[in-house]
VEXMARDREN-425978 format. One record per residue: x, y, z of N, C-alpha, C in turn; residue in one letter. Coordinates in steps of 0.1 Angstrom, whole numbers, plus 5000, padded with zeros to 4 digits. Layout:
N
XYZXYZXYZA...
# end
This chain:
300
530552225267531352105256531052115244M531952085239531852125218531751965213S530551895218530451775208529651845200N529251775191528751785178527751605174V527651525184527551395186526751355196F525651295201524951275210524051125208G523651085213522550965211521451025219E520250945209519051005213518450885226I517650975228516650885239515750815231D516150655235515150585226513650575235K513750605248512250565249511450675247S512150775237511050915237510650905224S511150765214510850735201509350675199T508950775191506950715187507250705171I506250555172506350485161504550455160I504450495144502650495143502950465132E501150355130500750275114499850345111D499550425102498550525094498150435078N496850395079496350335067496350425055V496650465049496550535034495450455021V494250505022493750425009493650544996N493950484984493650574973492850464963Y492250594955491050534948491650544932T492350394927492750414915491350384904Q491750404891490950394880491650364865N491650244864492050174853491350134841L492250114834491550044825492149894819S491849804810492149734806493649734796S493549824797495149834791496049924796S495549934810496750034818497949934818A499050034826500649934827499949874845N500549774843500349684854499049604854G497749584845496749524846496849444833V496549314836496549184822495049144823S494949034814494148944815494248864804T493848714814494048604806493148514804I492448464793491648344793491748214797K491148144805491648024808490747914805I491147814800490347674797491147574800I490647484812491047364820491147284806S492147184809492447054793492647134784G492447244775493247294764493747404771S494047524763494847594762495147714777Q495947694784496547794793495947684808N496547564802496147514814496647514821T498347604822499247594834498447684842N497847774838497547894844496047824856Y495447744847494247664855494747584870W495547514863496447444875497147524884N497647614884498347694894497247764900S496347834899495447874902494947764912L494147624907493347554914494747504926N495747514925496647414933496347514945N497047664938497147804951495747834957L494847824957493647924960492047804956Y491947684951490847614950491147464953Y492247414959492447304960491447234971T490247154967489347074975490146994990S489747044998490446905007491346945015G492147075015493247085019492747165036S493747185043493047205057493147345057S493447455046492947595043491747605038V491847505027490447555015489747445015Y489647315030488547255033486847285030G486747225025484447295023484647385011N485847435003485347504994485247675001E484947685016485447775021486447835024I486847985022488348015022488548135032Y487448195036487748295045486548345053F486348345064485848405076485948525078Q485148655077485348745081484648795095N485448825103485048925115484649005116T484449075108484149255107482649235111K482349345116480449335118480549545108S480949565103481449705099481149725081N480949575079481149605062479849645052L480249685043478849785035478349645028S478549525031478349405023478149265033Y476849215040477049155046476149035039Q477148955030476348815023477248715024I476548635023476748455021477248425035A477248485050477948475061478848475058G479548595055480448635053482048505051N481748465045482248355032482548335022K483748315018483948305003484048165003Q483248184989482748064979483848024971F484747904969485247884955484947744945L483147724949483047594940483047584925T482847724924482347754908483847754902K484647754909486247674898486047584898Y485847494901485847304899484647324889H483547364890482147344883482247364868N482947494866483347544854484647534849Y484647504837486447464832486947584826N486347694821487047844817486547944826S487648014824487648174835488348284834S488248374835488448474833489748564844S490948564841492248614853492548724851L491948834858492148974862493749034872I494549014864495849004873496349164875S496749274884497149344890498149404893I499149434893500049504898500149544909A501249504919501449564933501649674935S502049784923502549874919501049984920T499849864913498849974916498349974926Q498249854939496949814947497949824961Y499549814960500049834973500449724983G500049704990499549574998498249484998E497149544995496249484988495449564984K494249524981492649604974492349594988I491749714986490949754998489549634999K489249555006488149485005486549605001E485749534992484449614992484549714983G485549734976485949844967485749834952T486349714949486249634937485149664925F485349724917484449754907485049734893Q484249614885484949584870483549654863L483749754854483049714846483349724827T482049614826482749574810482249684800D483349684789482449854779482549764765L483249614766482749564758481049464749G480749474760479449434759478349504766N477049504763475949564767474649484765S473549494771472049424768471149524761D469949514756469249584746468549714752S469149794766468949854771470349974772N471349894765472449964762473249974778G472749864784473849884800474849804798N475949834804476949784804477249684819N477649554818477849454828478449524840P478449534852479449564861479349494873V480649444879481049324890481849394899I480949384913481749434922482149274931V483049324940483249224953482349264967D481949154976481349204987481649244999D483149244996484049255010484449105015G484149015009484448855014485748735002N485448844991486448794985485548674971G484548734972483548724964483248804952N482848774941482248854928481048854925L480048934924478748954913478249044906Y477649004901476649144891475849214899A475949314899474949424902473749424894T474049404883472649454872472449324856N472849194861472549124854471249124852A470949094838469349054833468948944834N469448864842469048704846468948654862S468148544863467948554877469348524883N470148424874471848444879472348584875F472748594893474648694891473348784897G472248854898471448934903471448944919T471549054923470849064938469049044942L468749124928467149074929466748954924A467648904926466848734922466148694929A464948634922463748584931463648424932S464948354928464448224931465848154940T466948274945467648204953467848304963T468248274970468848394986470148474984S469948594988471048684984472148694991I472348525000473248475012473648314996S473048254989473448214981474448214978S475848144976476248114970476248114954S474848094945474948044934474848214931D474948284933475048444929476048504927N477448414929477948434928479048444914F479648494909480548484891481948424897V482448484904484048454911484248484921G485748504924486548544934487248644933N487448724945488748794945489948764952I490748754950492048764965493048884960F492348964976492749114976494349104980Y495049024987496449044989497249024974N496748934969497548874955497149004942Q496249084945495849154934495449074921G494348954922493848874917492048834916L491548884906490048854900489948784895A489148684895489048534884487248574880I486848564870485448544870485448404864I484348284868484748184862483248154861S482148204865480848154860480848144845E480748064834479748084821478448134818T477748134826476448164823476248264815G474848294819474248424810474048554820S474848634814474248794822473348894817W473248834806471848904799472148774788S470348794782470148684772471148714761G472048784757473048754749474448744750S474348774761476348844769476048724778V477148654778477648544784478648594798K478748544809479948564818481448584812Y481448464802482848424794482948554785S482048624783482248714771483248804777D483348844788483348944797484548934796L485549134805487149114808487949094796A487449164785488449204776488549344773N487449404774487449594772486849604785N487549684799486849704807487849814814Y487149864825487549954837487649924848K488449934853488249914867488350044878L487950024890487950084901488249974915K488850034921489449984935490050114945F490350054956491050164965492250024975D493550104972494350084974494450034988S495549994991495749985006497449995012F497450065017499250155021499150155040H500350075043500650115055501450235057T501550315065502750385062503050415080I504250395080504850405092505950535095T505050585109505550695110506750675121T507850725118508950735131509150885137Y509150915150509451055154510351035167E511051125158512451135169512751265179Y512751235194512951355201514551385200S514751525199515951575196516451665210I517051625221517251735230518551795230N518051915229519452065233519552095248L520652025257520352125270521752275262L521652335273522452485271523952485267P524552365278525952345275526152265269Q525352195258525952165249525752155236E526152105226526452105212526652285208Y527252325216528152495211529152465201N529252415194530352375186529952355169Y530652465161530052475148531152405140S530052325128531152245117531052315109T530952435109531152525092532552615094N533452535079534352565079535052745078Y534152785076534452895072534652995085T534452915101534752965109536052935118L536852825109538052815112539352925114R539952875127541153005121542252965115A542953055104544153005101545352985107P546252905107547352885118548253015114L549252995124550453155124551453085111S551253245099552153175091551753125077G550553075078550053005071548853045062S548352985049547553045038545953015046G545453115037543953045045543452875043D544352835030544152665029543752605037Y544752635051545252565060544052595073V542952725070542252755080541052635077K540452595063539752515062539752335074Y541052325074541852205078541952165093S541952295097542152315112540852285118T540852185136539452215140539352325146P540452425152540252495160539152625152Y538152685160537552815154537952925158L537953005150538453145154537353215163N538853315171538553365184537053405188S536853455174535453555173534353455175N534353375176533653265175533753155185F534453225200534553125210533953185225T533753325220532953395232532153365240S531453395248530453355254529353395252S529153525243528053605233527853525223N528953405218528253365205527653245208W527153235198526153095199525953045184Q526252915179526052865168524352885161P524452835150523252815149522952665140Y521552665145521552495137520852535123I520952475113520552415098519952275098T520852195100520552015098520751965112T520251835109520351745118520251615113I521851605117521951425112521451305122N520951235115520751065125521950995121L522650945129523850845124523450675132Y523950585124524150495133525250475142Q525550405152526050365162527450375159Q528650445160529750385156530350475145G529350485132529150535123528750695116D530050785118529850915120529750995108Y530350885096530750975081529150985073D528550855073526950875064526150855070T524950995071523750975079523050895077P522150865084521050785077519750875074V519450965081518651105079518951175082I518851275071519451425077517851495074Q518051605082516651675087517051845086A516551855076516752065071516352115078T516152225086515652335092515052425081L513852465082513252615070513952705073P514652725083515452865087516352805095R517552895096518352845106517752925121P518352815129517552825147519052855154V519152995160520453015172519652885186R520952875185521052755196521052825210K519852815221520352905233521252855239S521652975250522652885258522252905275D520752945274519952905285519152825289K518252805281516752705280517352555271I516352485275516752345268515852345256N516552305246515952285231515452165229M514352155222513652025217513452015200R513751955193513551925178512851795179F511951775171511451685164510951635153K511651535148511851505134510751355134I510451365120509251305114509951195103K509651085101510051005089509250895088L508350945075507650845072508150725059D507850625062508450475056507050385050I
# end
């Protein structure tokens, strides 16, 4: 057969999803990172109202009882607050700091348990900068606060108490909100943070891999599309050679087999523009005795 087109056996196609994480190290001045100071009833009221309606509205079917997220995973690094996201402090405090991260930086979402904000514009008497991380469930807390509030070493409240949290993070939207206005240290309040800082988190990307199997039988695909192999018509110039569909007799004998350099995949009925083009690293001679199989992988 002299065909150059054939159908793929779809039953042999393999589709796999693989998650890829990349650690991002960004600053407050990086592209795709912005910070907005929000004060309810005063400046930037629209931001406060929008966040309240989207994430903090009390009594809705989704956010009832001020608990937004129930995590069923058991292998999280942090098992805090009964795997719940607490939202009450947004309503208790009228001011907050909104950190918005573009999807170009985090992909599909920020990976849970990897967010870390280090404030560079403030420090305590020992020179320590405030560090705020997430607990894997959408809550933010300070790891090194110098007051009872916000520290894992707090003696007045349980580690599982919602009182220990200073804000929330919404992983799928790339939003981190510091709503606590109390003291991180004796001289630094949480409302003073998020002006000059650095961020560290893992982005989350799902890569879908499609693997197509191309099977060639010995009697198939023994025709070349290389125009330099065309036979000139009698009495015509070489320019006709490139327009004729007939191969030169030197390339039609049983001893000659074409070499495969490129495999194109087309949509059904459209053979002009390939959807996928796979170029082999070197030409492969087509066998006339055994079946040949090529595997093409496409990552999306």
